[in-house]
C-alpha positions as CSV (number, residue, x, y, z in Angstrom):
1,M,79.7,68.7,230.4
2,S,77.9,66.3,232.7
3,L,79.4,63.2,234.2
4,R,77.0,61.0,232.1
5,T,78.2,62.7,228.9
6,R,81.8,62.3,229.8
7,L,81.3,58.6,230.6
8,V,79.5,58.0,227.3
9,L,82.4,59.7,225.4
10,A,85.0,57.8,227.4
11,F,83.2,54.5,226.7
12,F,83.0,55.3,223.0
13,A,86.6,56.3,222.8
14,L,87.9,53.3,224.7
15,S,85.8,50.6,223.1
16,V,84.1,51.5,219.9
17,V,87.0,53.4,218.2
18,P,89.6,50.6,218.7
19,M,87.1,47.9,217.6
20,A,86.3,49.9,214.5
21,A,90.1,50.3,213.8
22,V,90.7,46.5,214.2
23,T,87.7,45.7,212.0
24,F,88.8,48.1,209.3
25,Y,92.4,46.7,209.4
26,S,91.1,43.1,209.2
27,Y,88.8,44.0,206.3
28,T,91.5,45.6,204.3
29,T,94.0,42.8,204.8
30,N,91.4,40.2,203.9
31,V,90.5,42.1,200.7
32,E,94.2,42.2,199.7
33,A,94.6,38.5,200.4
34,L,91.6,37.6,198.4
35,R,92.8,39.8,195.5
36,V,96.2,38.1,195.5
37,A,94.6,34.6,195.6
38,A,92.3,35.4,192.7
39,Q,95.2,36.7,190.7
40,R,97.3,33.6,191.3
41,E,94.3,31.4,190.4
42,A,93.7,33.4,187.2
43,D,97.4,33.1,186.2
44,L,97.3,29.3,186.9
45,L,94.2,28.8,184.8
46,A,95.5,31.0,182.0
47,G,98.7,28.9,181.9
48,E,96.8,25.7,181.9
49,L,94.5,26.9,179.1
50,G,97.6,28.0,177.1
51,Q,99.1,24.5,177.4
52,R,95.8,22.9,176.3
53,M,95.7,25.3,173.3
54,R,99.3,24.4,172.3
55,G,98.4,20.7,172.5
56,C,95.5,21.0,170.1
57,R,97.5,22.3,167.2
């Protein structure tokens, strides 16, 4: 394997792979946080709608 090939592989392993891992981790945590926030908002709105429906009777 030539020096150029080894340098390209080393650069890829030391820069691209860790950045991809950080990006993937950040994406998955943001998706989970968004899901939790949407669930809380849905529960809040459902409770509010339930209170309004009880008030109309």
